[in-house]
All heavy atoms as an XYZ file, in Angstrom:
666
protein
N       9.840     29.644     58.765
C      10.378     30.929     58.471
C      10.116     31.301     57.009
O      10.423     30.545     56.106
C      11.895     30.927     58.789
C      12.610     32.192     58.393
S      14.324     32.026     58.753
C      14.653     33.479     59.585
N       9.560     32.495     56.814
C       9.203     32.941     55.467
C      10.341     33.655     54.814
O      10.872     34.617     55.316
C       7.996     33.829     55.517
C       7.469     34.228     54.184
O       7.054     33.300     53.498
O       7.550     35.380     53.852
N      10.783     33.192     53.661
C      11.917     33.820     52.946
C      11.445     34.642     51.782
O      12.232     35.207     51.060
C      12.877     32.714     52.386
O      12.151     31.867     51.536
C      13.505     31.947     53.512
N      10.139     34.860     51.608
C       9.589     35.564     50.471
C      10.072     37.037     50.392
O      10.541     37.430     49.352
C       8.058     35.545     50.469
C       7.423     36.115     49.237
C       7.793     35.346     47.999
O       8.022     34.122     48.001
N       7.869     36.068     46.877
N      10.053     37.785     51.504
C      10.514     39.197     51.394
C      11.954     39.305     50.926
O      12.306     40.147     50.157
C      10.356     39.764     52.817
C       9.260     38.921     53.385
C       9.452     37.531     52.834
N      12.827     38.324     51.408
C      14.191     38.346     50.978
C      14.299     38.124     49.446
O      15.049     38.797     48.729
C      14.982     37.229     51.714
C      16.445     37.305     51.511
N      17.066     37.551     50.286
C      17.477     37.054     52.338
C      18.280     37.493     50.353
N      18.625     37.220     51.671
N      13.519     37.153     48.936
C      13.504     36.873     47.498
C      13.026     38.082     46.759
O      13.550     38.386     45.624
C      12.612     35.655     47.233
O      13.140     34.531     47.766
N      12.011     38.796     47.215
C      11.513     39.983     46.546
C      12.582     41.026     46.494
O      12.806     41.711     45.463
C      10.285     40.554     47.219
C       9.036     39.680     47.032
O       9.081     38.822     46.119
O       8.090     39.877     47.750
N      13.350     41.216     47.586
C      14.469     42.191     47.620
C      15.539     41.795     46.634
O      16.084     42.674     45.941
C      15.025     42.298     49.016
C      14.099     43.064     49.951
O      13.230     43.798     49.572
N      14.280     42.892     51.256
N      15.877     40.516     46.576
C      16.835     40.074     45.640
C      16.403     40.320     44.177
O      17.208     40.712     43.349
C      17.180     38.545     45.829
C      17.912     38.260     47.119
O      18.419     39.209     47.685
O      17.928     37.099     47.518
N      15.119     40.086     43.971
C      14.582     40.293     42.617
C      14.643     41.804     42.242
O      15.058     42.174     41.156
C      13.047     39.901     42.605
O      12.848     38.847     41.743
N      14.289     42.679     43.182
C      14.336     44.142     43.010
C      15.759     44.577     42.756
O      15.999     45.375     41.872
C      13.777     44.867     44.200
C      12.295     45.075     44.216
C      11.796     45.871     42.978
O      11.338     45.273     42.052
N      11.776     47.112     43.047
N      16.720     44.059     43.573
C      18.105     44.391     43.382
C      18.625     43.985     42.000
O      19.328     44.787     41.340
C      18.966     43.783     44.465
C      18.753     44.402     45.821
O      18.224     45.495     45.933
O      19.188     43.767     46.821
N      18.272     42.803     41.598
C      18.656     42.371     40.217
C      18.076     43.236     39.153
O      18.788     43.516     38.192
C      18.248     40.849     40.080
N      16.817     43.576     39.292
C      16.164     44.492     38.341
C      16.903     45.835     38.286
O      17.181     46.373     37.233
C      14.705     44.658     38.682
C      13.909     45.514     37.761
C      13.920     44.936     36.278
C      12.466     45.687     38.254
N      17.197     46.401     39.441
C      17.879     47.684     39.530
C      19.279     47.609     38.927
O      19.722     48.540     38.232
C      17.969     48.155     40.955
C      16.611     48.583     41.509
N      16.400     48.636     42.867
C      15.454     48.930     40.902
C      15.126     49.041     43.065
N      14.543     49.193     41.856
N      19.960     46.527     39.137
C      21.303     46.382     38.501
C      21.190     46.254     36.975
O      21.980     46.797     36.246
C      22.017     45.137     39.061
C      22.605     45.344     40.494
C      23.517     44.225     40.901
N      22.858     42.914     40.907
C      22.145     42.446     41.945
N      22.011     43.206     43.001
N      21.635     41.246     41.884
N      20.167     45.577     36.528
C      19.918     45.464     35.079
C      19.632     46.812     34.472
O      20.122     47.226     33.443
C      18.773     44.482     34.833
N      18.814     47.663     35.184
C      18.529     48.993     34.730
C      19.819     49.814     34.682
O      20.091     50.530     33.697
C      17.560     49.732     35.630
C      16.106     49.303     35.541
C      15.257     49.391     36.609
C      15.526     48.832     34.301
C      13.917     49.049     36.510
C      14.231     48.483     34.196
C      13.371     48.598     35.304
O      12.106     48.221     35.213
N      20.612     49.710     35.690
C      21.883     50.380     35.801
C      22.801     49.985     34.588
O      23.433     50.869     33.994
N      22.899     48.704     34.275
C      23.704     48.286     33.129
C      23.216     48.906     31.806
O      23.980     49.367     30.977
C      23.683     46.824     33.037
C      24.602     46.143     34.073
C      24.788     44.629     33.769
N      23.554     43.845     33.809
C      23.027     43.304     34.926
N      23.659     43.426     36.087
N      21.946     42.613     34.871
N      21.877     48.972     31.640
C      21.288     49.570     30.433
C      21.637     51.035     30.363
O      21.953     51.580     29.302
C      19.813     49.334     30.338
C      19.393     47.855     30.107
C      20.140     47.315     28.882
C      19.158     47.100     27.761
N      19.874     46.618     26.558
N      21.494     51.770     31.468
C      21.836     53.210     31.501
C      23.301     53.415     31.227
O      23.657     54.262     30.431
C      21.401     53.860     32.859
C      21.939     55.248     33.009
C      19.901     53.821     32.990
N      24.162     52.599     31.822
C      25.589     52.680     31.582
C      25.910     52.468     30.084
O      26.710     53.220     29.510
C      26.327     51.693     32.472
C      27.786     51.753     32.296
C      28.515     50.713     33.154
C      29.992     50.712     32.918
N      30.712     49.717     33.711
N      25.260     51.490     29.528
C      25.432     51.198     28.074
C      25.007     52.384     27.203
O      25.690     52.800     26.273
C      24.627     49.976     27.728
C      24.752     49.565     26.277
C      23.877     48.338     26.004
O      23.803     47.404     26.847
O      23.271     48.321     24.898
N      23.836     52.983     27.583
C      23.303     54.077     26.811
C      24.257     55.299     26.955
O      24.553     56.002     25.970
C      21.941     54.510     27.375
C      21.097     55.446     26.638
C      20.756     54.940     25.261
C      19.831     55.762     27.368
N      24.724     55.572     28.164
C      25.615     56.731     28.390
C      27.064     56.502     27.865
O      27.798     57.403     27.752
C      25.612     57.102     29.885
C      24.336     57.665     30.364
C      24.424     57.843     31.914
C      24.004     58.975     29.690
N      27.377     55.297     27.543
C      28.672     54.985     26.936
C      28.729     55.506     25.492
O      29.792     55.783     24.949
C      29.057     53.549     27.019
O      28.259     52.814     26.005
N      27.535     55.723     24.888
C      27.472     56.238     23.540
C      27.661     57.763     23.480
O      28.265     58.323     22.614
C      26.169     55.886     22.931
C      25.952     54.425     22.879
C      24.522     54.100     22.457
O      23.835     54.819     21.877
N      24.104     52.875     22.822
N      27.143     58.465     24.497
C      27.247     59.896     24.647
C      27.011     60.297     26.122
O      26.323     59.479     26.802
C      26.171     60.624     23.812
O      26.396     60.418     22.445
N      27.405     61.427     26.520
C      27.149     61.859     27.921
C      25.733     62.379     28.020
O      25.020     62.581     27.006
C      28.191     62.848     28.385
C      28.160     64.114     27.620
O      27.120     64.582     27.101
N      29.312     64.786     27.507
N      25.298     62.633     29.196
C      23.928     63.044     29.483
C      23.624     64.354     28.763
O      22.538     64.561     28.193
C      23.660     63.161     30.988
N      24.559     65.315     28.778
C      24.281     66.640     28.145
C      24.016     66.463     26.629
O      23.165     67.148     26.059
C      25.446     67.557     28.372
C      25.594     68.003     29.839
C      26.338     66.978     30.699
O      27.023     66.070     30.115
O      26.131     66.989     31.926
N      24.823     65.630     25.990
C      24.636     65.364     24.577
C      23.296     64.703     24.297
O      22.598     65.083     23.304
C      25.780     64.468     24.042
O      27.014     65.127     24.237
C      25.656     64.186     22.585
N      22.886     63.814     25.142
C      21.577     63.133     25.024
C      20.484     64.161     25.079
O      19.509     64.171     24.284
C      21.381     62.045     26.063
C      21.934     60.711     25.663
C      23.100     60.164     26.130
C      21.455     59.766     24.708
N      23.303     58.979     25.525
C      22.307     58.681     24.620
C      20.325     59.821     23.851
C      22.122     57.639     23.788
C      20.051     58.738     23.043
C      20.968     57.663     22.977
N      20.624     65.124     26.014
C      19.575     66.158     26.157
C      19.501     66.983     24.938
O      18.392     67.321     24.417
C      19.856     66.988     27.422
C      19.604     66.146     28.687
C      18.930     68.196     27.475
C      20.127     66.772     29.975
N      20.655     67.434     24.417
C      20.674     68.246     23.183
C      20.037     67.437     21.992
O      19.233     67.998     21.252
C      22.083     68.613     22.838
C      22.671     69.650     23.747
C      24.191     69.931     23.454
O      24.620     69.695     22.270
O      24.885     70.323     24.368
N      20.401     66.192     21.857
C      19.840     65.398     20.799
C      18.334     65.190     20.926
O      17.611     65.238     19.980
C      20.525     64.045     20.796
C      21.993     64.098     20.253
O      22.375     65.177     19.702
O      22.713     63.136     20.422
N      17.909     64.986     22.159
C      16.473     64.868     22.435
C      15.674     66.136     22.008
O      14.645     66.048     21.404
C      16.163     64.560     23.884
C      16.529     63.126     24.324
C      16.446     62.994     25.869
C      15.553     62.119     23.664
N      16.238     67.297     22.359
C      15.578     68.518     21.958
C      15.534     68.675     20.420
O      14.539     69.056     19.886
C      16.254     69.774     22.571
C      15.810     69.997     23.933
C      16.532     69.905     25.080
C      14.484     70.377     24.350
N      15.768     70.236     26.216
C      14.523     70.523     25.772
C      13.310     70.605     23.697
C      13.376     70.907     26.508
C      12.175     70.988     24.423
C      12.236     71.089     25.823
N      16.660     68.296     19.756
C      16.626     68.334     18.305
C      15.572     67.398     17.738
O      14.845     67.807     16.786
C      18.024     67.912     17.733
C      19.075     68.985     17.934
O      18.705     70.127     18.282
O      20.265     68.667     17.857
N      15.495     66.160     18.233
C      14.527     65.221     17.734
C      13.139     65.708     17.982
O      12.255     65.701     17.102
C      14.762     63.831     18.421
C      16.060     63.225     17.983
C      13.558     62.885     18.184
C      16.561     62.069     18.857
N      12.856     66.179     19.173
C      11.533     66.621     19.537
C      11.123     67.893     18.688
O       9.971     67.979     18.272
C      11.383     66.956     21.033
C      10.024     67.216     21.494
C       9.048     66.190     21.567
C       9.578     68.530     21.741
C       7.729     66.477     21.929
C       8.260     68.779     22.120
C       7.384     67.768     22.179
O       6.127     68.032     22.568
N      12.011     68.781     18.513
C      11.753     69.989     17.739
C      11.368     69.587     16.290
O      10.351     70.069     15.750
C      12.931     70.947     17.735
O      13.238     71.340     19.090
C      12.697     72.164     16.869
N      12.142     68.663     15.704
C      11.788     68.205     14.353
C      10.466     67.536     14.312
O       9.655     67.756     13.416
N      10.193     66.729     15.352
C       8.897     66.023     15.416
C       7.725     67.017     15.488
O       6.734     66.897     14.802
C       8.879     65.082     16.591
C       7.505     64.461     16.864
C       7.086     63.460     16.031
C       6.659     64.975     17.836
C       5.830     62.858     16.234
C       5.431     64.424     18.012
C       5.037     63.360     17.251
N       7.850     68.036     16.366
C       6.760     69.027     16.481
C       6.580     69.820     15.251
O       5.425     70.165     14.858
C       6.936     69.909     17.744
O       8.211     70.611     17.584
C       6.876     69.147     19.012
N       7.631     70.178     14.539
C       7.486     70.894     13.297
C       6.757     70.044     12.283
O       5.870     70.496     11.572
C       8.864     71.340     12.780
C       9.527     72.469     13.563
C      10.975     72.650     12.977
C       8.730     73.719     13.426
N       7.112     68.792     12.212
C       6.477     67.905     11.265
C       4.991     67.712     11.642
O       4.110     67.730     10.799
C       7.187     66.477     11.293
C       6.460     65.479     10.430
C       6.573     65.498      9.046
C       5.659     64.452     11.039
C       5.925     64.579      8.285
C       5.041     63.538     10.239
C       5.178     63.550      8.863
N       4.721     67.585     12.953
C       3.317     67.430     13.411
C       2.471     68.638     13.085
O       1.287     68.508     12.701
C       3.268     67.150     14.906
N       3.043     69.839     13.139
C       2.310     71.014     12.762
C       1.962     71.009     11.275
O       0.825     71.426     10.885
C       3.127     72.313     13.045
C       3.207     72.675     14.490
C       4.050     73.909     14.695
O       4.937     74.278     13.863
N       3.923     74.546     15.856
N       2.857     70.533     10.378
C       2.548     70.450      8.995
C       1.480     69.444      8.706
O       0.704     69.580      7.749
C       3.838     70.115      8.244
C       4.867     71.228      8.260
C       6.171     70.813      7.607
O       6.263     69.693      7.055
O       7.106     71.632      7.626
N       1.401     68.410      9.523
C       0.469     67.289      9.236
C      -0.945     67.486      9.880
O      -1.835     66.733      9.561
C       1.077     66.006      9.777
S       2.476     65.474      8.841
N      -1.006     68.459     10.753
C      -2.375     68.675     11.366
C      -2.359     68.380     12.834
O      -1.305     68.209     13.492
N      -3.519     68.275     13.383
C      -3.631     68.103     14.801
C      -3.144     66.725     15.224
O      -3.326     65.692     14.571
C      -5.175     68.188     15.162
O      -5.692     69.417     14.716
C      -5.402     68.113     16.681
N      -2.536     66.704     16.452
C      -2.036     65.473     16.995
C      -2.710     65.236     18.345
O      -2.325     65.926     19.326
C      -0.480     65.586     17.198
C       0.090     64.298     17.765
O      -0.677     63.288     17.944
O       1.293     64.336     18.090
N      -3.676     64.348     18.445
C      -4.374     64.173     19.714
C      -3.525     63.614     20.878
O      -3.875     63.795     21.976
C      -5.486     63.168     19.365
C      -5.108     62.537     18.071
C      -4.141     63.534     17.356
N      -2.422     63.062     20.524
C      -1.511     62.522     21.554
C      -0.359     63.467     21.828
O       0.545     63.124     22.539
C      -0.965     61.156     21.156
C      -2.086     60.125     21.065
C      -1.543     58.692     20.992
N      -0.647     58.367     22.040
C       0.574     57.869     21.817
N       0.996     57.543     20.657
N       1.357     57.572     22.867
N      -0.325     64.645     21.325
C       0.789     65.577     21.451
C       1.082     65.858     22.832
O       2.353     65.900     23.202
N       0.149     66.142     23.691
C       0.437     66.435     25.113
C       1.070     65.240     25.817
O       2.059     65.403     26.492
C      -0.817     66.835     25.822
C      -0.621     67.057     27.295
N       0.064     68.213     27.753
C      -0.890     66.318     28.363
C       0.147     68.092     29.062
N      -0.432     66.997     29.456
N       0.569     64.049     25.571
C       1.135     62.828     26.169
C       2.557     62.646     25.735
O       3.439     62.277     26.552
C       0.305     61.607     25.850
C      -1.077     61.637     26.482
O      -1.289     62.398     27.437
N      -1.951     60.853     25.935
N       2.854     62.889     24.455
C       4.262     62.747     23.951
C       5.165     63.792     24.685
O       6.244     63.511     24.967
C       4.276     62.892     22.467
C       3.831     61.673     21.768
C       4.131     61.788     20.256
N       3.546     60.667     19.591
C       2.398     60.722     18.941
N       1.713     61.834     18.877
N       1.928     59.625     18.318
N       4.606     65.039     24.806
C       5.445     66.025     25.460
C       5.792     65.642     26.888
O       6.900     65.805     27.340
C       4.748     67.409     25.476
C       5.504     68.407     26.251
C       6.659     68.968     25.715
C       5.155     68.791     27.508
C       7.478     69.873     26.408
C       5.926     69.670     28.214
C       7.050     70.230     27.702
N       4.795     65.089     27.642
C       5.004     64.726     28.995
C       6.064     63.577     29.059
O       6.980     63.619     29.880
C       3.715     64.275     29.699
C       3.881     63.610     31.016
C       2.741     65.424     29.824
N       5.943     62.617     28.167
C       6.960     61.559     28.061
C       8.327     62.129     27.807
O       9.374     61.738     28.368
C       6.598     60.533     27.041
O       5.387     59.898     27.405
N       8.381     63.021     26.790
C       9.661     63.645     26.424
C      10.243     64.388     27.578
O      11.431     64.323     27.898
C       9.408     64.583     25.217
C      10.531     65.496     24.955
C      11.661     65.022     24.292
C      10.506     66.823     25.384
C      12.738     65.893     24.069
C      11.597     67.660     25.166
C      12.677     67.198     24.523
N       9.413     65.175     28.296
C       9.902     65.991     29.437
C      10.482     65.098     30.483
O      11.550     65.393     31.027
C       8.676     66.794     30.009
C       9.072     67.605     31.206
C       7.810     68.341     31.754
C       7.006     67.338     32.400
N       5.910     67.846     33.202
N       9.788     63.968     30.812
C      10.356     63.056     31.789
C      11.671     62.413     31.334
O      12.573     62.235     32.183
C       9.324     61.909     32.089
C       8.111     62.442     32.799
C       8.422     63.119     34.135
O       9.223     62.585     34.879
O       7.825     64.171     34.377
N      11.820     62.176     30.031
C      13.093     61.646     29.570
C      14.197     62.655     29.684
O      15.355     62.358     30.081
C      12.912     61.208     28.091
C      13.993     60.387     27.456
C      14.309     59.118     28.271
C      13.559     60.024     26.051
N      13.922     63.909     29.427
C      14.916     64.962     29.564
C      15.270     65.116     31.024
O      16.495     65.205     31.389
C      14.385     66.333     29.031
C      15.291     67.469     29.438
C      14.348     66.295     27.468
N      14.326     65.062     31.966
C      14.565     65.206     33.350
C      15.430     63.979     33.849
O      16.318     64.140     34.621
C      13.278     65.184     34.207
C      12.559     66.488     34.070
C      11.235     66.585     34.497
C      13.118     67.664     33.593
C      10.536     67.781     34.467
C      12.413     68.851     33.494
C      11.121     68.936     33.958
N      15.183     62.830     33.234
C      15.937     61.625     33.649
C      17.425     61.866     33.275
O      18.319     61.658     34.103
C      15.444     60.423     32.864
C      16.347     59.193     32.925
C      16.291     58.401     34.040
C      17.192     58.912     31.872
C      17.135     57.271     34.129
C      17.994     57.828     31.956
C      18.014     56.998     33.081
N      17.699     62.352     32.061
C      19.081     62.589     31.668
C      19.704     63.714     32.477
O      20.877     63.696     32.762
C      19.215     62.829     30.157
C      19.245     61.600     29.387
C      18.135     61.157     28.619
C      20.327     60.762     29.373
C      18.130     60.009     27.916
C      20.384     59.570     28.679
C      19.233     59.191     27.943
N      18.906     64.707     32.840
C      19.447     65.781     33.720
C      19.863     65.208     35.086
O      20.904     65.516     35.573
C      18.444     66.868     33.916
C      18.243     67.724     32.712
C      17.116     68.721     32.802
O      16.193     68.555     33.602
N      17.174     69.814     32.016
N      19.016     64.388     35.647
C      19.364     63.718     36.897
C      20.597     62.807     36.787
O      21.442     62.844     37.658
C      18.210     62.886     37.429
C      17.047     63.743     37.907
O      17.224     64.991     38.093
O      15.903     63.187     38.085
N      20.678     62.028     35.730
C      21.795     61.192     35.517
C      23.085     62.000     35.360
O      24.161     61.649     35.864
C      21.559     60.198     34.281
C      22.853     59.564     33.855
C      20.521     59.163     34.604
N      22.949     63.109     34.630
C      24.095     63.948     34.419
C      24.670     64.547     35.728
O      25.857     64.846     35.821
N      23.823     64.695     36.710
C      24.210     65.259     38.040
C      24.913     64.250     38.906
O      25.589     64.552     39.852
C      23.024     65.814     38.774
C      22.406     67.005     38.120
C      21.135     67.420     38.891
C      20.351     68.472     38.096
N      19.080     68.709     38.725
N      24.814     62.911     38.574
C      25.385     61.873     39.393
C      26.872     61.795     39.157
O      27.342     61.949     38.047
C      24.737     60.561     39.040
C      23.281     60.452     39.469
S      22.660     58.782     38.918
C      20.923     59.008     39.412
N      27.549     61.524     40.184
C      29.044     61.341     40.113
C      29.367     59.871     40.268
O      28.825     59.256     41.154
C      29.751     62.170     41.192
C      29.447     63.670     41.124
C      30.123     64.273     39.945
C      29.802     65.777     39.917
N      29.901     66.324     38.691
N      30.257     59.366     39.447
C      30.612     57.913     39.576
C      31.386     57.643     40.810
O      31.930     58.457     41.494
C      31.517     57.633     38.365
C      31.721     58.919     37.670
C      30.910     59.999     38.344
């Protein structure tokens, strides 16, 4: 009898619980809405600085990462405990 799939599921569950603990820890500092506001402030400051310094070849990639982070906090903010 092969127990490998069960072990993979246990591993995935443990990983998801670990992610959940990290998110809980992060949100214990501020709620999701505050994180979103802070992220916009940080990103706005960064883009202003980048404009003063010249072209940023990774600018689009950073924006995509930033956008996904904002969407993450929006999704988390919609969740009810």
